[in-house]
N, C-alpha and C positions, 0 to 999 in steps of 0.2 A: 282625731278621728279621721280627718281628711288625709293626713299623712299616711296612715296605715292602710287605707282602702283605695287610694287613687294612684295610678301611674299614667304615663302618656298614652299607652296603648289600651287603657281601661282595665288591665288585669289587677288583681288584688295582691298587695304586698303585706306579708306578716310583720308584726311589730318588731320581731327579732332581727329583721333584715334592714331596719333603720340604722344606718351606720353613724350618722352625725347630723347635727343641726348647727348652722352658723347664722347669726343675725346681727343686724345693725339698726339702732333706733336713732333718728335725728328728727328735728322739727319738720313736719309735713312729709316724712319719709319713714316707712316701716317695711323692712325686708327681712325675710327668713329663708334660708336654703335648707332643704332636706335631701340627704343623699341616700340612695337605695342601691342594693346590689341584687341582680337576678341570679347570681351564683349561689350555690349552697355553701361553698367554702370560699373564704377570701384570705388574702395575705394580711400580715400585721400592718396596722395603719401607720405608715410613716412615709416621709418624703412626699412625693406628688401622688398620694394614694387616691385622691378624689378623681384623678384621671385614669389611674390604673384599675381601680376597683369598681367605681360607680357605673351603673347602667341607666339609672333614671335620676332626674333632678326635679324637685318641686320648689318653686319660688313663690312665697307669699309676699306680695307687694301691694301696699295701700289697700289691704283687706281683700285682695283678689288673688286667686290661685292660678298659677301658670305652671304647666307640666312640660317637661322636655325629656325626650328619650335620647340617651347618649351620655357620654362622660363630660367632665368639666371642660376639657379642651374644646369640644364641639359647642358647648353652651357659650363659652366666652367668645368664640369665633362669631356666634350669632348675635350675642349681646355683650359688646365690649365693656359696657359700664360695670358689669359684674366683677371684673378683674380686681377691683379694690377690696372685695371681700376675701380674696385669697392671696394677694401679693401686697406686702407692705409698701413696695416701691410704687404701686399703682395708685396709692391714695392721693387725693387732691388737697388734703389738709396740710398745713405747714406749721412747724414749730422750730424755733431757733434759740440757742443758748448764747450768752455773751462770751466772747473769747477771753482767754485767761490773761494775756498780756505778758509783759516782761517779768523775768525772774532772775534776780541777781546771781551771777556765777554759773548760770546754765546756758551753754552754747550748743548743746546737742539734745535732740528730742529723746535720745536713748539713755541719757544720764538719769540714774535712779533718783527719785524724789522721796520714795518710801521703800523701806527694806525690812524684811524679817529674816533672821538667820537661826536655823536649828531650834525653833521655838516649840515648847511643850507646855500644855495647860491642863490642869486638873481642877474641876469645880470642887468647892468645899463640900466635904462629906463623902466624896467619891474615892474609891480605892484605886481606880485606874485613870490615867489621863484620857481626856476627850480627844486630843490631837497630839501628835508627836512628830518631831523632825520636820517642821514646816519651814521651808526656805523659799522666798519669792521676792520680787521687786516690781515696782510700778514707776513708769516714766511718763513723760508727756505723750509719747507715742503709743502707750499701752491701750489695747482693746481686748480686755480679758473677760471671759465668762467663767465664773466659779460654779462648777456643776458637781452633782453627786446626789445620792439618795438622801431622804430625810434622816436627820440624826448623824450624818457623817462628820459634822463639825464645820460646815461652811460659814454659818453666822458667827461661830466662835472665832474662827480664823480672822474674819473681817473685823470683829470687835477688837482683836489684839492689834491688827494692823492700824486701826484708827486710834488706839490708845484707850479705848473704853475698858478693856481688860488688860491685865499685866501677866505675861507668861512667867511660870516658875523657873523655866529654863530657856535660854536663848536671848537674843538681842533684837530690839526694834528701833529703827531710826527713821526720822522724817526730816526733810530739808527745813531749816528754821524759817524760811520765808515763803514756803509753799502754802497756798490756801487749799484746804481740803473740804469738800462738801460731801456729807454722808446722809443719805436718805434711807432710814431704817425700814425694815419690813412692815412694822406697825407704825408708819410715819404719822398717822392721824393724831398721835398723842401730842405732837407739836401744836396743833390747832384746837385741841379739845377745850382748852381754857380761854379761847378767844372767839367763841362761836358768835358772839354779839358784834364782833368787828367785821368790817368788810375785808376782803383780801388785801386791798390797798392799805387800809389802816393797820392791818397785822404786820405787813412787811415794814412799814414806817416805824411801828413800835419795836420790832425785832432788831432793827439796825440804827435806832436813833442815837446811840452813843458811839457809833463807828464800828464796833465789833459785834459779833453775833450773840444776842442774848439767849438764844436757844442752844448754845454750845453744849455738847455732851458733858455730863458729870463723869469725868474719866477717872477710873481707878488709878491710872498711871500718874495722875496729878495729886494724889493724896500724899501728904507729907508723913513720913514714918517717924517713930520716936527717935531713932538714931539720927535722922536728918535734923530733927528739932534740936538735939543736943549739939550737933555740929554748928548750927546756925547761931548758937549762943556764945560761941568761942570768939574772943577778940583777936585781932591780928594787927600787925604793924602797918601804919599808914603814914605817908609823907605829908606834913602840913607846914605851912609858913607861919612863924611866930610874929609877934608885934614888931620885932627888929628886922624882919625881912629874911630871917634865916630859916632854912628848911630843916625841920627836925622830924624824927620818927616817934610816933606815939601809938599805943594800942587803942583800937576802937572796935566797937561791936556794931554790925549792920542791923538796922531796925527793919528796913524794907528796901526792895528795888523800886525806884521812883518812876520807872517807865521809859527813861531815856536809853538809847543805845547808839553806839557809833562804831564804824568799821575801822579796824586796824589791820596791820599787815598779816597777822596770823589768826584773824577771826573778829570777834566783837568785844567791846567793853560796855558794861552796863552801869547806869547811873545809880548810885547807892546813897541812901539816907542813913546817917549813923544815929545811934541811940543818944538821947539828950543833946542833940545838935539840930539846929534849924536847917531848912532847905538850902540856905546860903552856904552851908558846909558840905553839900553833896560832892561826891567825887566819882569818877568813872573807874571801875575795877575790872581787870581782865576776866573773861569768861572762865578760863581754866582754873583760876584761883577761886572763883565763886563756886565752881563745881566741887572742889575739895572742901569748901565750907558748907556744903549742903544746900546750896541755892539753885541747883540745876532745874528743878520744877518751876521755880519762880521765873527763871530765865526763859523757859518755854512759854510761860504765860505772856511775858513781854513780847517774845517773838510772834506769838499768835495774834496779839493785838496789833502789832505793827504791820503784820502781813495782811490782816483784815482791813486796816485803815489805809493801806498803801494805795488801793484803787478807789477808795471812797471819795477822795478829793476830786477825781475826774468824773464822778457821777453823783451829782447832788441828789439827796434823798427827798425829792419833791413828789407831789401827787401826780403830776403829769409824767414824770420819768418812771415811776412805779407802774402807772397805768399802761405805759408803752411796754414795759418789761413783761407784765402779765399778758399783754396781747401777743408778745413774741412766743409765749408758751401755749397759746391757743385759748386764752380766757378773755372774751370780749369785755369792753368797758362796762356794759350793762351788769355783768357779774363781778367784774374786778373792783369797781368803785361804787356801785349802787345796790349791791346785794350782800346781805350778811352771810357769813360762812355757814351758818346753821341751815340755810336754805339751799345750799349747793348740793349737787349730786356727788356720788363717790368719785366719779371720774374728774369732776371739776375740782374737788378737794385735793386729789393727787396733783393736779396742775398747780394749785396754790402752793403745796409743799415743795414741788420741784422748783417753782419760780423763787420761792423764799430761799431755798438752799443755793440757788445760782446767782443771787443778787450780788454777792461780793466777788463775782468773777473768779471762781476757783480754778486751780491748775489741775486738780484731780477730782473726779466725781465718782463716788462709790454708791451704787444703787442696789438695795436688797429687795428683790422681787418688784421691780418697777412696773411690771405689766399688770399688776393687780388693779382692778376697777377700770382699766382703760379698754375702750372698744377697739375694733380693728382699725378704724380711721385714725384714732388718737395714737395707736401703736405705730402706725406707719409714719405719722408726724414725728413721734419720739425717735424712731429709727433714723429719720432724716436729720434730726437735730444732732444726734450722737455722731453720725457720719461726718458732719461738717464741723464738729467741735474740735478745736486744736489742742485741747488738753487730754490727759489720760482718763480712761474709763474702766472701771471694774464693776461687774454686775453679777448678782446671784439671780438666776431665773430658771424656772422649769419649762419655759417656752422655748423649745428646741429651734423652731423656725426663727425666732427673734435673735437668739444668740448666734446661730449659724450665719445669719446675714451680716452681723456686725462684728463678731469677735473671731479673728484668726488664731487667737491664743486661748487655751482652756486650762484652768486649774481643776483637776479632777480629784475630789476627795472620796476615798473609799475606806470602809471599815474592814480590817483584816480578821482572821480567825480569833485574834485576841480582843476583838471588839474595840479597837483603837483606830482613830482616823489618821490616815496618811495621805499625802498629796503627791500627785505626779503631774507633769506638765505635758500637754499635747497641743498640736496645732500645726500651722504652716511654718515649717522650719526655715524656709527662705525668708519669709516675712519677718520672723522673729530675729533673724540674723541682720537683716537690712535696717531695722529700726535703730540699731546701735550706731549706724552711720549717718542717720538723718540730722540735718541742721534745723534749728528752730526757725520757723518762717514767719513769726509774728514780729511786729515792730518793737523796738526798744522803747518801753514806756518812759524810761528816765529822760529821754530826749524830747518827749512830747509836751506841749503846753497843756495845762490842766485847768479846770474851773472848779473852785471850791464851792461849798454849799451856799455861800453868800453871793456867788456869781463873780468872784474875783479871779482874774487870770493869773495862774502861777506859771512862770516861764520854766520850761524844761531845761535840765542841765545839758549843755552842749558838749559833744565829744571834743576832747583835746586834740589839736592838730599836732601830728608828729613832726618835729623839726628835723631839717637836714643837718648834717655835721657842721656845715658852714654857719647856719642859723644858730645852732646850739652854742658854737664857739663864740659867736658875736654876742649872744645873750649873756653868756658867762662873763665876758669882759665887762659888759654894762653893769652887771650885778656887782662885780668886784670893785668897779669904779664908784658905785653908790656907797658901798660899805666903807671904802677908803675916805670918801667925802663926808661920812657920818650921816648919810641920808637913810630914810626908812626904806626897807626892802619889802615889797608887797608879795602876796601869794602868787601873783602872775609872774613876778620875777623869779620865784622859786621853781615854777613849772618849766621844765625843759624836756 
């Protein structure tokens, strides 16, 4: 009633002239802004429309009405504290994400960690595909907004990228050691079964075994009948008999035991064989396992190793989790001493974000992250994304939010045939330059780490490259040891 009848000069404003209302609620602070136009016609509301269009502003603060004649620019000049309502960068709230850390084999921020090539997907029962010819890549430098009208296929594309869905046509690839955090549009389903826990207890439950217990049930990880038949085939394995001779016998793999080691052309995986105890386990090359139908099991091993890689440096303690929740804007009162059921929608979003970020992911995928967050929290989230050194992909209808953060856009549109197709837009210079960027985080393999019991694990130090003279001297020492029948250690082998 006040809004439609009062302006700064006392004139009456019709309800149809009310352009927008923006508000913020916080303890001991309640503010709403109403924008009015004295013009009979106004332009489309976009960009800095509140300065271009509005002629009157009403602010309701602490149950008091304050009227201002003029546009937003003049109002902010008079009351600078109001800027936080209209600019994400003006917010005083802070939020920070843990940095991703070292990733084996990745020396450039532009190197792809996730790729889709010519992907097409049709939902069961549909005659036409939902999306077609989708090609994209995500790197540590990516800042991508996935935009398009509802039903264009944005969420479908993201689900294919993360492995939740499998395309009927095309290829999808993820770096085996990359940690991916995916916060779905309806992310509350993660915490719906844990409403009696505190946020701190929930994160401890979720990661108590090292990997993420809330990992998606991905269609890409379902074993097909053809793969089951391949996995039952025996193959030749070298074994040592009781006389010390190496013989080749046929064995069938029962399961991948969880071990993995690097070799020159990739990885070898520890395999347990049927009717054989763990003492008979052997490492089998990954390319051979793929031919035998074990590729999806290899990916599970990769995911667990990637998730646990950083867990050793970050003990899952009550104090550490409380600090982590504080970093995303949830104070200890709510993080450790309040059940999830008693939290507001915005606070629950922070819990979901914090839980997804606990294992320090290299890539963060956010589907409508702005839901339930007020302007202050959105500004804090924008700041955290800007400072994050990993890749970010987001689906959002908040144009201001994605314009500030994402120089690259994946635009999905439905054509006349009602099939979604993607085009890439954005800052061409930025998109070119990211391919040249060097990773600027420290090599975690050389850092000392502390495990969950407080034990210090010394980092692996980089090998010093020897000069030609030093290498020649070391070679002579090695040959002399061999000639004398002495043991040659691994340090003698390194040159």
